[in-house]
C-alpha positions in Angstrom: 33.3 67.7 14.0 34.2 64.5 11.8 31.1 62.7 10.5 32.3 59.2 11.5 29.1 57.5 10.0 30.2 59.1 6.7 33.7 57.9 7.1 32.4 54.3 7.7 30.2 54.5 4.6 33.0 55.6 2.3 35.3 52.9 3.9 32.7 50.2 3.1 32.6 51.5 -0.5 36.4 50.9 -0.7 37.6 54.5 -0.7 41.2 55.0 0.5 42.0 57.3 3.4 43.4 60.2 1.2 40.0 60.4 -0.7 38.0 60.2 2.4 40.0 63.0 4.2 39.4 65.2 1.1 35.6 64.4 0.9 33.8 67.7 2.2 30.9 65.5 3.6 33.2 64.1 6.1 33.9 67.5 7.5 37.6 66.8 8.5 39.8 69.8 9.1 43.3 68.9 10.3 45.7 71.2 12.0 48.5 72.3 9.8 51.0 70.6 12.2 49.2 67.3 11.7 51.1 66.5 8.5 49.4 64.2 5.9 45.6 64.5 6.2 45.0 60.9 5.4 47.3 59.6 8.2 45.9 62.1 10.6 42.3 61.0 9.9 43.2 57.3 10.1 45.0 57.8 13.4 42.1 59.9 14.9 39.6 57.1 13.7 41.5 54.3 15.5 41.7 56.4 18.7 38.0 57.1 18.5 37.2 53.2 18.8 35.2 53.3 15.5 37.3 50.5 14.1 35.9 48.0 16.5 32.3 49.0 15.6 33.2 48.9 11.9 34.5 45.5 12.2 31.4 44.4 13.9 29.3 45.9 11.0 31.5 44.3 8.5 31.4 40.9 10.3 27.6 40.7 10.2 26.3 38.4 7.4 24.6 40.1 4.4 20.7 40.2 4.8 20.4 37.5 2.1 22.5 35.0 3.9 20.8 35.8 7.2 17.3 35.3 5.3 18.6 31.9 3.9 19.9 30.8 7.4 16.4 31.4 8.8 14.8 29.4 6.0 16.9 26.4 6.9 15.2 26.2 10.2 12.6 23.4 10.5 9.5 25.4 10.3 6.1 24.0 9.6 6.6 25.1 5.9 9.8 23.5 5.4 8.6 20.3 7.1 5.5 20.3 4.7 7.8 20.6 1.7 9.7 17.6 2.9 6.8 15.2 3.9 4.5 15.9 0.9 6.9 14.5 -1.8 7.9 11.7 0.7 4.4 10.5 1.1 3.4 11.1 -2.6 6.3 8.9 -3.8 5.6 6.3 -1.2 1.9 6.3 -2.2 2.6 6.0 -5.9 5.1 3.0 -5.6 2.7 1.2 -3.0 -0.1 1.7 -5.5 1.8 0.3 -8.3 3.2 -2.5 -6.2 0.8 -3.3 -3.4 3.0 -6.3 -2.7 5.7 -5.9 -1.6 5.9 -2.2 -1.2 2.3 -1.7 0.1 2.3 -4.6 2.6 3.4 -2.6 5.7 1.3 0.4 4.9 -1.2 -0.1 2.0 -1.6 2.7 -0.5 -5.4 2.8 0.0 -6.6 3.9 2.3 -3.7 4.6 4.7 -1.1 6.3 2.5 -3.9 8.1 0.7 -5.0 9.6 4.0 -1.6 10.4 4.9 -1.0 12.2 1.6 -4.1 14.3 2.2 -2.9 15.1 5.7 0.6 16.3 4.9 -0.9 18.4 1.9 -3.2 20.1 4.4 -0.2 20.8 6.7 1.7 22.4 3.8 -1.2 24.4 2.6 -2.0 25.6 6.2 1.9 26.5 6.6 1.9 28.6 3.4 -1.4 30.3 4.2 -0.1 31.5 7.6 3.3 32.5 6.2 3.1 36.3 6.1 6.8 37.1 5.6 9.1 36.0 3.0 8.6 34.1 -0.1 6.9 30.8 -0.3 9.2 29.2 -2.7 13.1 29.6 -2.4 16.2 27.6 -3.1 16.1 26.1 0.5 12.6 24.9 0.0 13.4 23.5 -3.5 16.3 21.5 -2.0 13.9 20.2 0.8 11.3 19.1 -1.8 14.0 17.2 -3.7 15.2 15.7 -0.4 11.5 14.6 0.2 11.5 12.7 -3.1 14.7 11.0 -2.3 13.5 10.1 1.1 10.2 8.7 -0.4 12.3 6.5 -2.7 14.4 5.3 0.1 11.4 4.4 2.4 9.5 2.7 -0.3 12.5 0.9 -1.7 13.6 -0.4 1.7 10.2 -1.7 2.5 9.9 -3.5 -1.0 13.3 -4.9 -0.8 12.8 -6.3 2.6 9.4 -7.7 1.8 10.7 -9.3 -1.4 14.2 -10.5 -0.4 13.8 -11.2 3.3 10.2 -12.4 3.5 9.7 -13.7 0.0 6.6 -11.7 -0.8 5.5 -11.9 -4.5 5.2 -8.8 -6.8 1.6 -8.0 -7.4 0.3 -5.3 -9.8 -2.5 -2.8 -8.7 -6.1 -3.8 -8.7 -6.7 -1.5 -11.7 -4.5 -3.9 -13.8 -7.2 -6.8 -13.2 -10.0 -7.4 -15.6 -12.9 -9.8 -15.7 -12.2 -13.1 -17.4 -15.8 -13.7 -18.3 -16.6 -15.9 -15.4 -19.0 -15.1 -12.5 -17.1 -12.3 -10.5 -13.7 -13.5 -11.0 -10.9 -11.4 -12.2 -7.4 -12.1 -13.7 -4.4 -10.0 -14.7 -0.6 -10.2 -15.2 -0.2 -12.5 -12.0 2.4 -15.0 -11.5 1.3 -18.6 -10.7 1.0 -19.5 -7.0 1.6 -23.2 -6.8 2.7 -25.9 -4.2 4.1 -29.2 -5.0 3.6 -28.6 -8.6 -0.1 -27.8 -8.3 -2.2 -24.8 -8.2 -3.0 -23.3 -4.8 -6.5 -22.4 -3.9 -6.6 -19.7 -1.2 -9.7 -18.9 0.9 -9.9 -15.9 3.2 -13.0 -15.7 5.5 -14.5 -16.2 9.0 -17.1 -18.7 10.3 -19.3 -16.0 11.7 -19.7 -14.4 8.2 -22.8 -15.6 6.3 -21.1 -14.7 3.0 -18.1 -16.7 3.9 -20.3 -19.6 5.0 -22.2 -19.8 1.8 -19.0 -19.4 -0.2 -17.4 -22.2 1.5 -19.5 -24.9 -0.2 -18.3 -24.0 -3.7 -14.7 -24.1 -2.6 -15.2 -27.4 -0.7 -17.0 -29.1 -3.6 -14.3 -28.0 -6.0 -11.5 -29.4 -3.9 -13.3 -32.8 -3.5 -13.2 -33.1 -7.3 -9.3 -33.2 -7.3 -8.5 -34.8 -3.9 -10.0 -36.4 -0.8 -10.8 -33.7 1.8 -10.6 -34.4 5.5 -10.6 -32.6 8.8 -13.6 -30.5 8.0 -17.0 -30.1 9.6 -20.3 -28.4 9.2 -21.5 -25.4 11.3 -23.5 -22.2 11.0 -22.7 -18.5 10.7 -23.6 -15.9 13.3 -27.0 -16.0 14.7 -27.0 -12.1 15.2 -25.8 -11.2 11.7 -27.7 -11.0 8.4 -28.8 -14.4 7.0 -28.4 -15.8 10.6 -27.3 -19.3 10.9 -26.2 -19.8 7.2 -25.0 -23.4 6.9 -21.2 -23.7 6.2 -18.4 -26.2 5.9 -15.4 -25.2 8.1 -12.3 -25.1 6.0 -9.6 -23.9 8.4 -7.9 -27.1 9.0 -8.8 -29.0 5.8 -6.4 -31.5 4.6 -6.1 -32.9 1.1 -5.0 -36.4 0.2 -4.9 -38.7 -3.0 -8.0 -39.6 -4.8 -8.7 -42.7 -6.7 -5.0 -43.5 -6.6 -3.9 -40.1 -8.0 -2.1 -37.5 -6.0 -4.1 -34.3 -5.2 -4.4 -32.0 -8.3 -4.7 -29.0 -6.1 -3.2 -27.6 -3.0 -5.4 -25.6 -0.5 -4.6 -22.8 2.0 -7.1 -21.2 4.2 -7.0 -18.2 6.5 -10.2 -18.6 8.3 -11.1 -17.1 11.7 -13.0 -19.8 13.7 -13.6 -17.8 16.9 -17.3 -17.3 16.1 -16.9 -13.7 17.3 -18.7 -11.4 15.0 -16.3 -8.8 13.5 -13.2 -10.8 13.9 -11.1 -11.1 10.7 -8.7 -14.1 10.0 -4.9 -13.9 10.6 -2.8 -14.8 7.4 -0.3 -17.3 7.7 2.3 -16.3 5.2 3.5 -13.2 3.2 1.9 -14.8 0.0 -1.5 -14.8 1.7 -1.1 -11.3 3.2 0.0 -10.0 -0.2 -3.1 -11.1 -2.0 -5.3 -9.8 0.9 -3.7 -6.5 1.0 -3.7 -6.1 -2.8 -7.2 -7.3 -3.8 -9.4 -8.1 -0.9 -11.8 -5.4 0.2 -13.2 -7.7 3.1 -14.3 -11.2 3.6 -14.8 -13.6 1.9 -11.9 -13.5 -0.6 -10.6 -16.4 -2.8 -7.8 -16.9 -5.3 -6.9 -19.9 -7.6 -3.2 -20.4 -8.7 -2.7 -16.7 -7.7 -3.9 -15.7 -11.2 -7.6 -15.4 -10.7 -9.2 -13.5 -7.7 -12.6 -13.3 -6.3 -13.4 -10.4 -4.0 -16.8 -10.9 -2.3 -19.2 -13.7 -1.8 -19.3 -16.6 -4.2 -22.8 -17.8 -3.3 -25.7 -15.9 -2.2 -26.5 -16.8 1.5 -30.2 -16.3 0.9 -30.2 -19.3 -1.4 -29.2 -21.5 1.5 -31.7 -20.0 4.1 -33.9 -23.0 4.0 -31.2 -25.1 5.6 -30.1 -22.7 8.2 -29.4 -23.3 11.9 -33.0 -23.2 12.8 -33.6 -26.1 10.6 -30.4 -27.9 11.5 -29.8 -28.9 8.0 -26.2 -28.2 7.2 -25.6 -32.0 6.9 -28.3 -32.0 4.1 -26.4 -29.3 2.3 -23.2 -31.2 2.5 -24.8 -34.3 1.2 -26.7 -32.6 -1.7 -23.5 -30.7 -2.7 -21.4 -33.8 -2.8 -24.0 -35.8 -4.6 -24.9 -32.9 -7.0 -28.7 -33.0 -6.3 -31.2 -30.8 -4.9 -31.6 -27.1 -4.4 -28.4 -26.6 -2.3 -26.4 -28.0 -5.3 -28.3 -25.6 -7.6 -27.2 -22.7 -5.3 -23.5 -23.7 -5.3 -22.8 -25.4 -8.8 -21.9 -22.4 -10.9 -19.0 -21.2 -8.7 -17.9 -24.8 -7.9 -17.6 -25.5 -11.7 -15.7 -22.1 -12.2 -13.1 -23.1 -9.6 -12.7 -26.6 -11.1 -12.3 -24.9 -14.4 -9.5 -22.6 -13.2 -7.7 -25.5 -11.6 -8.0 -27.8 -14.8 -6.7 -24.8 -16.9 -3.7 -24.4 -14.6 -2.9 -28.1 -14.6 -3.0 -28.1 -18.4 -4.5 -31.6 -18.5 -7.3 -32.5 -20.8 -10.7 -32.3 -19.0 -11.4 -35.9 -20.2 -8.3 -37.1 -18.5 -9.1 -35.3 -15.3 -12.6 -36.6 -15.4 -11.3 -40.2 -15.7 -8.6 -40.0 -13.1 -10.7 -38.3 -10.4 -14.0 -39.7 -11.1 -16.0 -36.6 -12.2 -19.7 -36.8 -13.1 -20.6 -36.4 -16.7 -22.2 -33.0 -15.7 -18.9 -31.9 -14.3 -17.0 -32.8 -17.3 -19.4 -31.1 -19.6 -19.7 -27.9 -17.6 -15.9 -27.5 -17.1 -15.3 -28.1 -20.7 -17.8 -25.4 -21.6 -16.4 -23.0 -19.1 -12.9 -23.6 -20.5 -14.1 -22.8 -24.0 -15.6 -19.6 -22.8 -12.3 -18.6 -21.3 -10.7 -19.3 -24.7 -8.8 -22.3 -23.4 
């Protein structure tokens, strides 16, 4: 009885029919009348139908190929190997360039949370993978593809933000440092100007007591470089801390010439005036949104010439508590701040002078000249000169 399994084994090893017929393990004993044993065995093999079965066996892919084909399927493990580098690269670029790359999805906290999420997915997939290796050529190629995908996604967002919408490039918050002033930070930031003068940007809400208190310092500084119109007094939320803090609403402020001289500053405000506690303002341009995304942790936030920023309150609202809504004294605060007298001015003066100092520095005009052109008080001139000196200007 011919051992056809042995025949197939020897054929798969490349033996010719003569050697197979002679191999005793095949157990082939032809009749003398059959002629050549090799031809007789081959004929008998074809008649037995073994050729078809062998062809099927030979057509089956090797085990290594079958394994690689299985790895190419989009299992949870392979998806993890794709998403982790994609989000990591996107996060890194969005952190380095919060504008324009991080405008759509900020690096912190959203991409950081996404990075943690996809890392957990990959770790879970590897933990539950009980068969096969956890690192193969297919997985390596998938990971490289994830890196490329991350570069494409981040690059597309950055290019669209910069070219299409004109968003500025802004470095990460870690690149900023204190400039020696009260809570202001500066860094390698390009100037933000309008009509040749520095822009003062204010981001806040009328319900917020910290925004309300801060509004006075910004208002006072603006009045020293321009006439300020279309503003009015009000109070912060009555149900929040420091309830009814007096404020000057700057959302629609307009600046005009002062003493025959054009405004030495431009002003942009993103201020929510709904009075609904918890509402945040909507920014009006890509420039505004870029600074908010990059450097604001909340409200209020302010920037001068795009090169110095302040995240948080400029003035302590408790210092203005005696003039809150219960006393109806917002008008008193306004008068005292403009006249530079009384306790309200004492609460506001330091930050008002710093803002004036930054504007003066950016204009590059001697303080004495600015004081003469815009009618500053002697105290303003002295303090701004002192602050400029402390900045090394």
